[in-house]
C-alpha positions in Angstrom: -13.0 -17.7 35.7 -14.5 -14.7 33.7 -18.0 -14.0 32.8 -18.5 -11.7 29.9 -21.1 -10.8 27.3 -21.3 -13.1 24.4 -20.7 -12.0 20.9 -21.4 -13.6 17.6 -18.0 -15.1 17.3 -18.5 -17.1 20.5 -21.8 -18.9 19.0 -20.1 -21.7 17.4 -18.5 -22.7 20.9 -21.9 -22.2 22.6 -23.6 -24.4 20.0 -20.9 -27.0 20.7 -21.8 -26.9 24.5 -25.5 -27.4 23.5 -25.0 -30.3 21.2 -22.6 -32.0 24.1 -25.0 -31.4 26.9 -28.7 -31.3 26.0 -29.4 -35.1 25.8 -31.4 -34.5 28.9 -34.7 -32.8 27.5 -37.9 -33.6 26.1 -36.8 -34.1 22.4 -34.2 -36.6 23.6 -36.7 -38.2 26.0 -39.4 -38.6 23.0 -36.6 -40.3 20.8 -35.6 -42.8 23.7 -39.1 -43.7 24.1 -40.4 -44.0 20.5 -37.1 -44.1 18.4 -36.3 -41.6 15.7 -39.3 -39.3 15.1 -39.4 -37.5 11.7 -36.6 -39.5 10.5 -34.1 -37.2 12.2 -32.3 -37.5 15.5 -33.5 -35.5 18.6 -30.7 -32.9 18.1 -31.8 -32.1 14.6 -34.9 -30.4 16.4 -33.4 -29.2 19.6 -30.0 -27.6 18.6 -31.8 -25.1 16.1 -34.5 -24.4 18.3 -32.0 -23.6 21.3 -29.6 -21.7 19.0 -32.4 -19.6 17.4 -33.5 -18.6 21.0 -29.8 -17.6 22.1 -29.5 -15.5 19.0 -32.8 -13.8 19.6 -31.4 -13.1 23.2 -27.8 -12.3 22.5 -28.0 -9.2 24.5 -28.7 -11.3 27.4 -26.3 -14.1 26.8 -23.1 -14.3 28.8 -20.2 -16.8 28.5 -17.8 -18.1 31.0 -14.1 -18.3 30.2 -11.6 -20.5 32.0 -8.0 -20.1 30.9 -9.3 -18.2 27.7 -11.7 -21.0 26.6 -15.4 -20.9 26.9 -16.7 -23.6 29.3 -20.4 -22.4 29.8 -23.0 -19.9 29.2 -26.1 -18.5 30.6 -28.9 -16.5 29.1 -31.8 -14.8 30.6 -34.5 -12.2 30.1 -35.6 -9.2 32.3 -39.1 -8.1 32.2 -39.4 -4.6 33.6 -43.2 -4.5 33.4 -43.5 -7.7 35.6 -40.2 -7.2 37.4 -39.3 -10.7 37.0 -35.9 -12.2 35.8 -35.9 -15.5 34.2 -33.0 -17.8 33.6 -33.5 -19.5 30.2 -30.4 -21.5 29.6 -27.4 -22.2 31.9 -25.0 -24.7 30.3 -21.6 -26.0 31.3 -19.4 -28.2 29.1 -18.8 -31.6 30.3 -14.9 -30.9 30.6 -15.7 -28.0 32.7 -18.1 -29.4 35.3 -17.3 -29.6 38.9 -15.4 -26.1 38.7 -18.4 -23.9 40.1 -19.1 -22.5 36.8 -22.9 -23.2 36.7 -23.2 -21.8 40.2 -21.2 -18.7 39.0 -23.3 -18.4 36.1 -26.6 -18.3 38.2 -25.1 -15.9 40.7 -24.2 -13.6 37.8 -27.7 -13.6 36.3 -29.2 -13.1 39.8 -26.8 -10.1 40.2 -28.0 -8.6 36.9 -31.7 -9.2 38.1 -30.8 -7.2 41.2 -29.1 -4.4 39.4 -32.2 -4.0 37.0 -34.5 -3.7 40.1 -36.2 -7.3 39.8 -38.3 -8.4 42.5 -38.4 -12.1 41.7 -35.9 -14.3 39.9 -37.3 -17.5 38.2 -35.9 -20.5 36.3 -37.4 -23.9 35.0 -35.9 -27.4 34.9 -36.9 -30.9 34.1 -37.6 -33.3 37.0 -35.8 -36.1 35.5 -32.4 -37.2 36.4 -30.6 -35.5 33.7 -31.5 -32.3 35.2 -30.7 -33.2 38.8 -27.4 -31.5 38.8 -29.1 -28.2 37.5 -32.0 -28.5 40.2 -29.0 -28.8 42.9 -27.3 -25.6 41.5 -30.7 -23.6 41.6 -31.7 -24.8 45.0 -27.9 -24.1 46.2 -28.4 -20.5 44.9 -31.7 -20.0 47.1 -34.2 -21.0 44.3 -37.3 -22.9 45.8 -39.5 -25.2 43.8 -42.8 -23.5 42.6 -44.9 -25.9 40.7 -44.4 -29.4 38.9 -44.6 -29.6 35.2 -45.3 -33.1 33.4 -45.1 -33.3 29.8 -47.3 -36.2 28.3 -46.8 -38.1 25.0 -48.8 -40.5 23.1 -47.8 -42.7 20.1 -50.0 -42.1 17.0 -50.5 -44.9 14.7 
């Protein structure tokens, strides 16, 4: 397993992973509850949003290769002013799960935070069942819950 800085040639594979695994967030949940919104499926909205942010953060985007194939990625930001490192995305392709990739990616990001002199590491995740594995990875790495977050929705007629 090798974690390395991502480059533009990796972004197609990163997008494949995003499309494969992100049916756990609010965009998906809205569609589950209300059906198609805006005449487009949930991933039509989510994938470009995630990929845009990953392109913006490509300097802090790393991919994990297993036997030459990208099996996961992690992105983060470092705020030297606040001295806080924040993991934004930590994704592992379904075929690569159970190999410790998510855990290694979190440990890698935390190591980068330490190297940069950060005082605190932070990450956010959903409280739904789809995010249970992510919560387990973060708690195993030493993260502690800080606040609970709830998204509300209402059908407009």
